[in-house]
Legacy VTK file of the C-alpha trace (Angstrom):
# vtk DataFile Version 3.0
C-alpha trace
ASCII
DATASET POLYDATA
POINTS 335 float
21.707 -20.248 40.432
24.956 -18.250 40.614
27.383 -19.024 43.455
28.082 -16.545 46.207
31.846 -16.030 46.765
33.493 -14.583 50.024
34.298 -10.670 49.745
37.939 -9.777 49.637
38.426 -6.141 51.104
41.432 -5.878 49.404
39.651 -5.637 46.056
37.117 -3.010 44.884
33.561 -3.785 45.070
31.082 -3.171 42.474
27.314 -2.441 42.572
24.881 -3.496 39.919
21.670 -1.297 40.859
18.292 -1.326 38.944
14.836 0.422 40.050
11.310 -0.592 38.783
8.025 0.993 39.224
7.590 -1.323 42.192
10.856 -2.526 43.764
14.702 -2.013 43.768
17.397 -4.688 43.528
21.177 -4.932 44.114
24.036 -7.122 43.247
27.173 -6.709 45.171
30.230 -8.262 43.233
34.151 -8.427 42.739
36.643 -9.355 40.073
39.153 -11.911 40.866
42.891 -11.679 39.742
42.272 -12.688 36.118
39.119 -10.332 35.709
36.358 -12.848 36.408
33.257 -11.199 37.854
32.378 -12.826 41.163
28.657 -12.039 42.803
29.137 -11.413 46.655
25.569 -10.777 47.626
22.098 -9.778 46.287
19.500 -7.530 47.763
15.982 -6.586 46.958
13.205 -4.259 48.556
9.595 -3.488 47.680
9.053 0.020 47.481
6.376 1.789 49.398
3.242 3.404 47.753
4.847 6.735 48.279
7.908 5.552 46.823
6.318 4.217 43.689
5.183 7.869 42.977
8.710 9.046 42.624
10.614 9.777 39.361
12.506 7.081 38.081
16.101 8.954 38.937
14.700 9.567 42.436
14.120 5.534 42.641
17.551 4.891 41.117
19.280 7.014 43.572
17.085 5.649 46.674
18.387 2.059 45.382
22.161 3.202 45.626
21.552 4.290 48.989
19.853 1.436 50.364
22.528 -0.771 48.829
25.289 1.351 50.593
23.398 0.709 53.870
22.919 -2.858 53.404
26.472 -3.578 52.584
28.200 -0.725 54.609
30.496 -3.322 56.585
31.805 -4.850 53.301
31.879 -1.741 51.335
33.410 0.882 53.556
36.339 -1.377 54.417
37.417 -1.137 50.498
36.463 0.977 47.540
33.130 0.810 45.670
31.740 1.989 42.092
27.954 2.133 41.764
26.477 1.148 38.092
23.439 2.077 36.815
23.594 1.798 33.016
20.356 1.960 31.254
18.088 2.819 28.299
16.161 5.799 29.604
13.934 5.992 26.517
13.355 4.396 22.967
11.278 6.575 20.636
9.876 3.994 17.744
6.717 5.078 16.107
3.763 2.401 16.417
2.643 3.162 13.134
4.783 4.903 9.928
2.942 5.571 6.654
4.774 4.170 3.511
6.674 6.803 1.686
7.423 9.024 4.694
10.493 9.462 7.032
10.899 8.273 10.493
13.147 9.181 13.226
14.386 6.685 15.561
15.740 7.686 19.011
17.690 5.667 21.878
18.466 7.745 24.868
20.882 6.331 27.557
22.403 7.005 30.774
25.876 5.438 31.069
26.400 6.660 34.751
30.245 6.762 35.303
30.917 4.208 32.717
32.271 4.826 29.094
30.269 4.196 25.820
31.869 1.259 23.782
29.131 0.996 20.945
25.554 1.299 20.237
23.821 -1.053 18.069
20.519 -1.158 16.075
18.707 -4.163 15.141
15.625 -4.889 12.924
14.157 -8.019 13.953
17.246 -9.413 15.478
19.526 -8.221 12.468
22.020 -5.594 13.014
21.719 -2.557 10.538
23.465 0.167 12.107
26.332 0.648 14.391
28.040 3.437 16.261
31.521 3.074 17.754
32.974 6.514 18.831
36.582 4.776 19.160
36.936 3.240 15.791
38.065 4.981 12.823
34.843 4.657 11.112
32.267 5.502 13.701
29.168 4.988 11.664
28.541 1.680 9.895
25.350 0.998 8.162
24.374 -2.683 7.068
21.998 -2.328 4.442
18.722 -4.753 4.394
15.166 -4.488 2.890
13.049 -1.755 4.277
16.183 0.253 5.845
17.189 3.472 4.195
19.319 5.370 6.524
20.388 8.894 5.820
23.829 8.958 7.680
24.075 12.650 7.507
21.089 12.768 9.949
22.230 9.696 12.242
24.207 9.720 15.107
24.704 7.976 18.556
21.269 8.627 19.700
19.355 8.800 16.570
18.601 6.700 13.146
16.965 8.561 10.414
14.989 6.233 7.768
14.502 8.247 4.782
11.690 6.232 3.237
9.479 3.893 4.746
8.434 0.658 2.926
6.450 -2.408 3.787
9.359 -3.938 4.612
10.371 -1.465 7.239
7.829 -3.225 9.640
9.304 -5.230 12.584
10.913 -5.233 16.019
13.522 -2.225 16.502
15.962 -2.800 18.982
18.704 -0.529 20.652
21.588 -2.032 22.419
23.862 0.008 24.467
27.292 -1.366 25.580
29.931 0.195 27.699
33.879 -0.141 27.671
36.513 -2.095 29.914
36.212 -3.027 32.700
32.602 -3.560 32.984
31.593 -4.347 29.492
27.746 -3.586 30.708
25.071 -4.332 27.906
21.584 -2.808 28.093
18.963 -2.848 25.393
15.219 -2.004 24.761
12.983 -3.056 22.107
9.586 -1.562 20.442
7.600 -2.581 17.452
6.898 -0.485 14.346
4.176 -1.358 11.903
3.818 0.085 8.441
0.631 1.456 7.083
-0.925 2.482 3.723
-3.424 5.259 3.699
-6.462 5.140 1.192
-6.565 7.572 -1.182
-10.303 8.051 -1.106
-13.100 7.407 1.718
-15.404 4.492 1.867
-18.086 3.770 -0.493
-21.683 3.076 0.415
-23.698 1.004 -1.916
-27.030 -0.761 -2.103
-30.627 0.331 -0.950
-33.495 1.783 -3.053
-34.389 5.207 -4.128
-37.893 5.121 -2.014
-38.925 3.215 1.008
-41.973 3.158 3.152
-42.001 3.251 6.900
-41.631 -0.116 8.062
-39.290 -1.238 5.437
-35.838 -2.654 5.914
-32.628 -0.548 4.559
-29.706 -2.805 3.829
-26.809 -0.504 2.704
-22.984 -1.873 2.284
-19.910 0.313 3.201
-16.701 -0.831 1.577
-13.522 0.655 2.625
-10.817 1.950 0.029
-7.583 0.079 -0.414
-5.090 0.250 2.346
-2.870 -1.592 4.827
-4.014 -2.745 6.900
-7.521 -2.717 6.328
-9.613 0.259 7.624
-11.863 -0.486 10.648
-15.566 0.576 9.774
-18.017 1.980 11.714
-21.735 2.719 10.895
-23.591 5.936 12.603
-26.961 6.593 12.616
-27.781 10.348 13.451
-24.262 10.793 14.784
-24.705 7.910 17.053
-22.555 4.408 16.621
-24.669 1.446 15.574
-24.349 -1.692 17.817
-22.639 -4.703 16.328
-26.027 -6.679 16.143
-27.320 -4.413 13.460
-24.588 -4.579 11.298
-22.770 -7.576 9.531
-18.951 -7.599 9.339
-17.626 -9.198 6.015
-14.100 -9.335 7.009
-11.078 -8.394 5.240
-10.089 -9.246 1.454
-6.210 -9.360 0.807
-4.985 -8.451 -2.562
-2.172 -9.786 -4.573
-0.279 -6.434 -3.732
-0.968 -7.013 -0.065
-3.403 -4.125 -0.043
-6.597 -4.857 2.134
-10.212 -4.028 1.847
-12.938 -4.383 4.665
-16.759 -4.473 3.999
-19.649 -3.970 6.818
-23.427 -3.708 6.246
-26.021 -1.906 7.940
-29.581 -3.461 8.478
-32.085 -1.093 9.731
-35.776 -0.943 9.896
-37.217 2.479 9.142
-39.344 4.080 12.019
-40.550 7.688 12.620
-38.399 7.858 15.930
-35.472 7.492 13.473
-36.111 10.950 11.822
-34.720 14.067 13.243
-36.366 17.064 11.392
-37.878 15.028 8.783
-33.937 13.621 7.880
-32.376 10.304 8.681
-28.552 10.754 8.543
-26.634 7.379 7.824
-22.689 7.310 7.902
-19.942 5.075 7.561
-16.330 5.888 9.036
-13.203 4.464 8.106
-10.333 4.606 10.734
-6.715 3.624 10.908
-4.597 3.334 13.996
-6.844 5.710 15.946
-6.010 9.227 15.219
-3.779 8.426 11.835
-6.817 8.827 9.739
-10.425 9.127 9.962
-12.411 9.413 6.588
-16.507 8.936 6.195
-19.056 8.992 3.552
-22.576 9.861 4.532
-26.258 9.850 2.810
-29.395 11.303 3.801
-32.967 9.876 3.725
-35.935 12.420 3.733
-39.420 11.799 4.918
-42.151 13.239 2.599
-45.837 12.532 2.352
-45.424 9.139 3.863
-42.487 8.002 1.793
-38.873 7.971 2.714
-36.430 8.978 0.080
-32.895 8.710 -0.699
-31.082 12.174 -1.189
-31.024 13.030 -4.772
-29.142 15.617 -7.006
-30.401 18.982 -6.735
-33.315 19.441 -8.898
-34.620 15.812 -9.071
-38.088 15.446 -7.918
-39.840 12.646 -6.123
-42.222 10.859 -8.512
-45.706 9.536 -7.398
-46.273 11.436 -4.242
-48.655 14.131 -3.316
-47.635 16.751 -1.066
-49.646 17.879 2.059
-49.334 21.533 1.054
-48.206 23.695 -2.040
-44.528 23.347 -1.298
-42.253 21.600 -3.642
-41.698 18.179 -2.332
-38.251 18.114 -4.360
-35.104 16.475 -2.758
-32.191 18.973 -2.669
-29.500 17.082 -0.728
-26.415 15.483 -2.346
-26.059 12.115 -2.948
-22.901 11.690 -0.675
-21.018 14.229 1.307
LINES 1 336
335 0 1 2 3 4 5 6 7 8 9 10 11 12 13 14 15 16 17 18 19 20 21 22 23 24 25 26 27 28 29 30 31 32 33 34 35 36 37 38 39 40 41 42 43 44 45 46 47 48 49 50 51 52 53 54 55 56 57 58 59 60 61 62 63 64 65 66 67 68 69 70 71 72 73 74 75 76 77 78 79 80 81 82 83 84 85 86 87 88 89 90 91 92 93 94 95 96 97 98 99 100 101 102 103 104 105 106 107 108 109 110 111 112 113 114 115 116 117 118 119 120 121 122 123 124 125 126 127 128 129 130 131 132 133 134 135 136 137 138 139 140 141 142 143 144 145 146 147 148 149 150 151 152 153 154 155 156 157 158 159 160 161 162 163 164 165 166 167 168 169 170 171 172 173 174 175 176 177 178 179 180 181 182 183 184 185 186 187 188 189 190 191 192 193 194 195 196 197 198 199 200 201 202 203 204 205 206 207 208 209 210 211 212 213 214 215 216 217 218 219 220 221 222 223 224 225 226 227 228 229 230 231 232 233 234 235 236 237 238 239 240 241 242 243 244 245 246 247 248 249 250 251 252 253 254 255 256 257 258 259 260 261 262 263 264 265 266 267 268 269 270 271 272 273 274 275 276 277 278 279 280 281 282 283 284 285 286 287 288 289 290 291 292 293 294 295 296 297 298 299 300 301 302 303 304 305 306 307 308 309 310 311 312 313 314 315 316 317 318 319 320 321 322 323 324 325 326 327 328 329 330 331 332 333 334
């Protein structure tokens, strides 16, 4: 616990203010004759439901006003500065694709203070520094997975030319101000690195013909990727409950690429067919909207038999049609 000190109105006062989504807080401080910072008082207050709806800058301004009201007896007898140095936004993509470029952005508000240095870290190891008063303003510290284009990098932006597997990690932006306060604020976000598959999942297994009441077992295997694709089976466009599937987990290869596999177990009944057809689809997805790839097969009901779709022109053998229509199967094997 910090020790509170008696205020000296012959010295300037300093405010350290901050506002969260639900509360505000202030520290009133002074510096002694040798520059050591001394806490004088602390103040915090919970925001009302209406105040919680205010924008960040409105809550920060309200915090300063409340602090001035709280400590007016001391502050207005001397000279005070308010300080609200903060990182306002840190842009780090949650998922980056191997081989692509990435822009990291750190926005900050210095209030009435002066910038000393901006530092970037990956997994707590510094890889870039911007120091405006230094002769060499931009300094790059090479490390695996960090390939910076300095011509497109500045005090707010770091441009990574080519993302590699080693680029994954926690990225931290640290902002420090100059004398006399030497404030330091920072923000951290994680970036994962993914390798998209070059093709869709493969559906294997099953028979060429079935009868109603038979069990259909098909396996869906994803293409190589990192991380492994999340597989989902669909029947006539509707997702299949987990109890009707078997998840075989993830296989990790030596090159760190991964493969996932999931089987569908289905008992054939008339209610499953729509217009004489049953559509079975396997979908592979990656990080939500990053990529969605699917493969689909069709089962056709003909004369009491259930037949997997065949290449065009292939007939169904040993079946007798109810009419003179050609009972051939003309759907593609996969689409």
